[in-house]
N, C-alpha and C positions, 0 to 999 in steps of 0.2 A: 338107274339113278332117278330120284324123285326129291321133291321139297319135303324136308322132315320138320322144319320149324321156321317160323317167321317172327322177328322181333322188330317192333316199330316204336319210335319215340319222337315227339315233336313234329310229326308229318301230318299235315292237314288236320283232320279231326282228332288225331291221336296225340294228346299233350304228354301224358305220362307214359312210361315204358309199358308196352303191351306185348305179351308173348302168346303166340297162337301155335299150339301143338297138341297132340301129335297128328301128323297127316298120314294118310294111308298111301301105300305104294301103288294103289289102283285108282279108284275114283274118290274124289272128295267134293262135298257139297256144302256151301256156306249159305245159311239162311239167317234172316233177322228182320226186324222192323225197319220201316223207312227212317233214314237218318242215323241208323246204328253204325254205319261205317263200312258197309259191304263194298261199295264202289271204291272208297278210299283204300280199302285193303288190297283190291286188285290193282289200283293205281300204284300202291307201294311196291307190289311185285313187278309191275311193268316199269316202275322207276329204276329198279336195279337191273332188270334183264333186257328191257327193250331199248332200241336205238332211238326211240322217239324223244327221250329226255336227255339225249347226249349233249346237245348244245343249248344251254340255258343262260339267258341274260340275268343280270342281278335282280331285276324286278320279278322275273319268273321264279327265281330261287326263293325270293321273299314270299311269293304267292304260295309256295309249297309248304312254308312254315306254318305252324299252328297259330291261329288267331282266336283269342277268347278273352274272358275276364282274367284279371291278374296280370303279373309282369309278362312282357313279350318274350317269346322263345327266340333265342339267338342262333340256335343250330338244331338240326334234326338228322336222324339216321334211320335207315332200314337195313336190317341184316337178315339174310336168307341162309339157312343151314341145309346143305344137300346131303342125302345119303349116297355115298360114293362107293358102296360095297362092290358094284360091278366095274369100278375103275373107268367109268365113262369119262370122267375128268382125269387128265394126265397128272394126277397127284397121288402119291402113295399114302393115302389116308382114307379111312372109312367115312369120315365126316369132313366136309369142306364148308368153311364159313366165308360168305361174301357180304361185305357191308359197304354201303355208300353213305357218306356224310356230307351234308350241304349246310351252308351258312350264307350270310350276306355277301361274303367275299371269298368263299372257299367251296370246293367240290372235290371230294377225295374218295378213293376206293381203298378198301382194306381186305386183303385175302389172308384168312387165318390170323387176323390182328396185325398184319404187316402191310404197310402202305405200298400200293402198286399203282402203275399208270393205267389210264383208261384203255390204251391199246392192248396192254397185257390182259385186261379183263375181257375185251372183245375177242381176242385170239383164243383165250381159254374157253369162252362160250361157244365160239365157232367149232372148236375141236370136239365139243359135246353135242353139236347139232343145232345150236342157236345161231342161224346165219342171218346176217343183216340183209342179204338179198332175198330171203324168204321169211318175212316177219309174221307168218300166220300160225306160229305156235302159240300165240295168244289171240283169241277171238273176242273182240270187244262187244259190249252190249249194243244190240241193234244191227250187228253185222249180218246175222242170219236172215233177218227180215229184208235187209238191203239186197242180199244175194237172191232171195226168192222173188222179189219184185223187179229185179234187174233184167234187161233184155238179154237175148241169147248170146249176142256177140260179147257183151260184157261178162256174162257167166263163163263163156268159153275162154275169154282172156284170163278170168280169175282162176279157172280150173288149170289152165296152162301154167299160171304162176305158181299155184299150189303144187302141181305135179313137177314143176321145175323145168317145163318146156321152154319158157322164155329165157331162162338162164342158159338152157342148152343151146338155143339159137344164138344167144349173144356169145357164148363160148365158142360155138362153131364158127361164127364170123371172125372171132379173134384168132381161131386156129387157122382158117383159110388165109387170113392176112399174114400170120406167122409163116405159113408154108410158102407164100409168095416171097417173103423176105428171105426164107431159107434157100429157095431156088436161086435167087439172085446171089446170095452168099456162096452157094455151091459152084456157080459159074466162075465167080471170082477165085474160089479155091482151086478149081481146075486150071485156071490161068496161072495161078501161083505155083501149082505143081509142075506145070510145063517150065516155068521159069527156074524152079528148083532143079529139075532134071538137067536143063542146060547148064545151070550153075555147077551141078555135080560133075559133069564132064570137064568143066573148067577146073574144078577143084582136084580131080584125079590127076590132071596135068601138073597142078601146083603141089600135089602130094609129094612127088619125088623131090621137087625143089625144097619142100618143107623138111623132108628127111635129111637132105644135105644141110639145110639151115640148122636143124636141131643138133646134128652132129657137131658142126662148127660152133654152134651156140653153147653146146655142152662144154666143149673145149674152152670157149671164151669164159664161160662161167667158172670153170675150174681154175683158169688163170686169174680171173678176178677174185675168186675166193682166196687163192694163195696170196695175192697182193693185199687184199683186204685183211686177211688174217695177220700178215706181217705188219700192215699199218695199224691193226687193232692192238697187236703186242706193243708196237712202238707207242701208240696212243695211251695204252694202259700204263706203260712205264712213265710216260710224261704225266699221266694223271696221278700216279703215285707220287711222282716228284712234286707236282703241283699241290697235292694233298698235304705232303710234308711241308712245302712252303706255306700252304694255307694255315696249317697248324702253327708254324713258326710265326707267320704274319698275325695269326689270331693272338698268340702270346704277346707279340710286339704290340698289337692293337690294344690288348688289355693293359700292357705296360704303359703304352701311350695314354690310354684313358685314365689309368691310375696317375700317371705323371700330370695329365691335364687336370685331374681332380685335385692332386696335390698343389698344382700351380694355382688353381682356383681358390683352394683353401688358403694358400699363402697370400693370394691377392686380397681375399676377405680379411685375413689376419693383418695384412699391411694396411688395408683401409681402416680396420679397427684401430691399429696402432696410430695411423695418421689422425684419425678422429680424436684418439686420446691425447696425441701430441698437440693437436690444435686446441683441444680443451685445456691442456697444460699451459700452452703458450698464452691462450686467453687469460687463464688464471694468473700466469706470471706477469702478463701486462697489467692486469688489474692490481696484482700485488706490487708491481713496480710503481704504478700510479699512487697506490696507497702509501708505499714507502716514501715516494717523493713528497706526498702530502705530509707524511709524518716527519720527513726530514725538514721541510719548511717549517712545520710546527715546532720541531726541536730547535731549529735555528732561532725562531722567534722566542722560544722559551729560554734558550741560552743567552740571547741578547738581553732579554728581560732580567734573567738571573744576574748577568754581569752588571747591568745597571743597578739592580737591587743590591748586589754585593758592594758596588762602589758607594751607593748611598749608605749601606750599613758601615762600610769602612769609614766614610766621612763622619757618620753619626758616632761611630766608635771613637774616632779621633777627637770629635767634639766632646764626647763624654769624658775622654781622658783629660782633655784640657780643662773641662769644667771640674773634674775630680781634683786635678792638680790645683786649680784655683781655690776650690773649696778646702783642700788640705792646707794651702797657704793661708787662707783666711782663718781656718781652724787654728793653725800654728800661731798666727798673729793674735787671734783671740786668746789663746792660751798664754802667750807671752804677755798680752795686755792684762789678762786676769792675774798672772803672777806679779806684774808690776803694780797693779792696783792692790793686790794682797800685801805686797811689800810696803806700798805707800800707806795702806790701811794699818799694817802692823806698826809702821813708823809714826803714823798720824794718831793712832788710837791713844798712846800714852800722853802725847802732847795734848790731844783732845781732852783726856781725863784730867791732866794737870791744869789745862786752861779752864776746863769745866769746874774743877775744884776751886781754882783761883777765882773764877767768875763767881762761884757760889760764895766763897769767902768775901769777895768784893761786894757782892750783892748784900751779903749779911752785914758787912761793915757799913755799906752805903745805907742799908735799911736802918742800921743802928744809928749812924750819924744823922741820917734824915730824921730819925725818931728823936734823936737827941736835939737836933735843931728845932724840930717841930715842938718838942717839949719845951725847949727854951723859948721859942716864939710864943708858944701857947702860954707858958707861964708869964711871959712878958705881956701878952695881950689878952689873956683871958680875963684879966681883971676888968678890962674895958670892953671885951667881946660879948660876954654873957651878962645878962642882967640878973639871972637867977641861977640857982643850982640845977634846976630841972632842965633848963635850956642847955646848960653845959653838959649834963649827962646824956642828953639826947644827941648832942653833937658828937660826943665821944663814941657812943654806940654806932653812930653812922660811920665814923671813921674806921672803927674796928671791922665793921662789915665790909668796907671797901678794901681794907688790908686783907681780910680773909679771901675775898674774891680774887685779889691780885695774886695771892699765894696759890690759890687753886689753879689760876690760869698758868702760872709758871710750872706747876706740877704737870698739868696737862701737856704743856709744851715739851717738858722733859720726857714724859711718857711717849709722846708722839715721836720724838727723836729716837728714843730707844726702839720703838716699834718700827720706824723707818730702817734703822740699822738691822733689826731682825729680818724685816722683809727683804732687804738687800741681800743679806746672807742666804736667806731661803731661796731667793731668785737665783742667786749664784749657784747654789746646789742643784736647783731645778734645771737651770741652763746646762750645767755639766751633765746631769742625768739625761736630759733631752738630747744633748749633743751625742752622748754615748749611744743612746737608743737610736738616734738618726744614723749614726755611723754603722751600728749593727744592722739596722734596716737596709741601709745602702749595700752592705756586704751580702745580706740575704737576697735582696733584689737582684744584685749582680749575679749571685750564684743561680738564682731562679731563671734569670735571663739566659745564662749560659746553658742551663739544663734544657730550657725551652728551645733555644737555638739548636742544641744537639738533637732533641726529640723531633724538632721540625725537619731538620735535615734527614733524620732517619725515616720519618713518615714520608717525606718527599721522595727519598730514594726508593722506599717500598712502593709508593704510588707509581713511580717511573717503571719499576720492575713489573708491577701488576699491569700497568698500561702496556708495556712491551709484551707481556705474556698474553694479555687480551688481544693485542694486535696479531700475535702469532697464532692464537687460537682462531681468530677471525679468518686469517689466511688459510689455516687448516680447514675450517668450516667451508670456506669458499671452494677450496680444492675438492673437498668431499662432495659439495653440491655439484661441482662440475662433473666429477666421476659418476654421481648419482644420475645426472641428466644424460650422460653418455650411456649409462646402463639402461635407462628408460628408453632412450632412442633405439638402442640395440634390441631391447625386448619388444618394442613396437614393430620393428622391422621383422623380427623372427615370427611374431604373431601374425603379421600380414602374410608372410610366406607360408605359415602354418595353415591359415585360412580355414578354420573349422566350418562345417556347414551351418546354414542359418538356423536349423532346428536345435542345434546345441545351445546357441545363445537364447533361443526362445524358451527352452527348458529352464535355463538359468533365470530368466525373467519370471517364470512361473514360481520357482522355488523362492526367489527373492520376494515375490508378492506374498507367499505364505509366511515368510519370516517377518515381513513388515506388518502383516495383519496379526501375527501371533497365532496362526491356526495351522491345522494339519501337521503337527510336529512329527507324527509317525510317518507321514509321507516324506518329509525332509530327511528323517533318519533312515528311511527305507530306500532312498535313491543313492546309488553308488557311483554315478558318472558313466562316461562312455568306456567302451572296451579298451581303447588305446591308452587311456589314463590309468589303467589298473594292472598293467604288467610291464615287465622289463625283460630285455634279452640282450645278447651280445650284438655289437654292430654288424658282425659278419652275417647275421641272419635277418637283418632289416628288410632286404629286398624280397626274399622268399616269404617272410611273414606278411608283408604288405600285399604282395600279389595274391597270397592265399586268402587273406581276410577281405581285401577290397573295401567296399563300403561298410562291411560289417565291423570295421574298426570304430565306426561311429554309432553302433547300436548302444542303447542305454540299458545298463544293468540295474534292475530293481529287485526288491526282496520278494514282493508278491504281485499278483495281477491287480489287486485292489489299489496298490500304489500307482501303477501305470494308468488305471482307470481315472483316479483322482487327477493326476497330472494332465491326461488327455482332455478331461472335462474342462478344466480351467484353461488349458491350451486353446481349445475351440472357443471358449467364452471370451477370451482376450483377443481372438482373431489374429494369432501370431503366425508368421510364415514358417514353411518347412514341413517335411513329412518325417514322422518319428517311428522308429522301430524299437520295441522294448524286449528285453530278455528277462522275464520273471523267473527267479531262481526256484520258486515253489512249483512252477508248472513245467519246467524243462525235464524231459524224460531222456536221460543219456545213459547208454549202456557201455560197459567196459569193452574195449576193443583189443583183439588179439593181434599184436604187431609181429611181423616176421623177424626172426632172429638172423640177422645178417650184418656184416661189417660195412656194407655199402649203403646202408640207409638207417636213419634214426627217426623216431616219432618227433614231429615238430613240437608237440606240447611239452616234451621233456626238456626243451631248451627255453621254456618260458618261466619266468619267476612271477608268481602272483599269490594273492591271499587264498588259502585253501577253501574258504567259504564261497569263492567264485568258481570252483572247480567245474560245476555243471555248465556255466556259461562258456568257459574256455574250451571244454571238451566239445560243446556244441559247435564252436567255430573252427577249432583247430584239431579236433580229436581224430579225424579221418584223413589226415595228411602226413606223408612221409617226406623227409628231406633226403634226397638221393645224391650219390656221388656224380652221376652223369645221366645224360638223356637215355642211353641204352638201358641202364639199371632202372630208371624211372619207368620206361616202357614195359620192361619185364615184370616189375613188381605191380604196376597198375593192372596189368592183364591177369596176373596170378592171384592177387589178393583183393581185387576190386576196391582199391584205395586210390585216392588222389596222390600223385607224387610230384615233387618239384625239386629243382636244383637250386644251389645257392645263388645262381645268376638270375633266377626267376622264370626259367623255362619249365612249363607246367604240363603234366600229362594227366588227363582226367580218367577216372575208372570207366567212363563211357566211351573212351577212345579219342576224344578231342585233344589236340596238341596246341598249346599257346606259349608264345615266347617273344623274344626281341630284346632290344637294348633298353635298359631302365636307367634314367639319370639319377644317380645317387644323391646329387645336390638337392633334388626335390623330394627326398625321402621324408615322409611324414613323421616316422618314428625319430629320425635324426633331428628334424626340426622341433618335434615335441620335447626331445631330450635337451636340446639347446635352450628352448624356451623355458623349460623347468629349471635348468641350471641358472639361466639369467634371472628368473624370478627369485631363486634362492639367494643369489649374489645381491640382487636389488634389496631383498629383505634384510640381509646382513648389513649392507651399507646404511639403510635407513635406521636400523637398530643402533649401529655404531654412531651415526650422526646424532640421534636422539640422546644416546648415553653421553656423548661429548657435550651436548647442549645442557643436559641436566647436571653433569658433574663439574664441568670446567667453565663454560661460558656464562651461564646464568648467575653464578655467585660473583662474577666480576662486573656485572652491570652497575652495582653500587660499590664504588671504591671508598675505602676509609680516607678521611682528610686529616 
């Protein structure tokens, strides 16, 4: 065995990796200038093989690292490759590599690139002849000179060490000490042998007793076996009976659990009915108060209408009396007019005769006056006028006075005729006006009757519409009460449902995108959590929930880009929760060969979901079978390396683990999700119905016709 190659890096003056080879199996000489690294090369070999560098403090390890210009070296190693063709080292290889690596806080050995302990390395070197007790297989510089100049006693001591005499003496002293200890132990062994011989004699005596004991003990054990076998058969019979009772009790327990669940459901239903009845009672109380208010209002209206009717009746009676009075006055006027007409007819001939007589009298008077005047004139004209011109002037004056008097009389006669015509005209006008007034009175009376009839019709319509509006208000109030009850029920179910915080955080991120009007492809590419995207029969709720576990709340997305966008905004908004995505574009799901048996069915075959989510649901449920019993689950899980589960939630993993126990169906997430979804749909229907009633019935009644 010899050193075939040495590799140094980072050790003292060797910064970069330096490989020194090949070495001869005989003698090798290393020459070089001062400072070229000859001493450090031997230090490197000594660093790996010698015990001198076995216990190094941190500062000593740092001193062995290369120090120079540039960045400081943080670790160094020296690797020696031995030619082991003679199998000097107990390793079945022709080349053996031993490396030592040091740093500021580490000191490690590697044998053929595998880390080993320091003791393993020392034992390996000792097996090849590198003993710690004889370290002279490396002779340091100046050691020869020291030997030559040393006194004889020291050289003798050194020679004895090299020859191994000192080691021999030490080992001899150790051997003598061991021999003394062995002699003492030998004496003790002899004493022990004497005691054993004595004990053997005693045991020979006890042997016969032991034989008798074994004989009776064998008989005792046979009897015990017979008794135990009989007891075992009885116990097995009791065990079978107890197993039967246990199965019966299990069935009864399941029945009791089902009855308990039914009772809880009935209690919840009763509580819901009580809440609805309380809401109805509250609504009926409000309706009663409203009806009482309406009744008081109706009583007031009735009193008011009765008073108004009385006033109208009084007014109508007054109008009848006034009409009778007017008719009487009209009759009186007609009678008076007829009397006046008769008087006029009787008076008019007399008036004409008197008028004619008057005219004749006036003519005779005028003639007689004229004649008298003429006579007086003739009698006195002779003495009245002094001349003919004076007389003619006076005659003209008199004629003029007579013409004026005649004209005055004519005007008076014309005025009288005009007065008669005016009276006749006034009479006709009065008759026409009276007829018109009578006609207007009849028309007004008819109009009043029509308006009264229309007023009562409008009033009745108003009362009907008012009643209808009050009824619709009561209906609206009842629907509002039902809506509030549904909202309360929905909030309760959502509290029981209690989705993880990350689901609400994801909804906040999507709402932020909608509000900003950005990343529409992210909103369209997010499909919600697994639980919201499938349906199944209630009988499978327990096994589906146990199989999926927290994976019910994994988020299904179209691509990994969508999930990256959501996560970036999620972290930017510092929202709570840990999110797991199922990107459909990245899921690699292979078709599974399910066993053909009547005792198990694939779980995924009992789920209803959109086919585009097939990869996500196969990823979660594709490797699970629903089995008839635990025995079938154990057999199929072992035979087909698939997870199996019973309807009760007892699970057998393909790795061998069994999980089970009682699951409270009241806390079923899928059941709560179904109830919450149903409550949301009912709430939406109630809100739509209420809005439709508001739009169709109530809003048109806010302004009633008068």
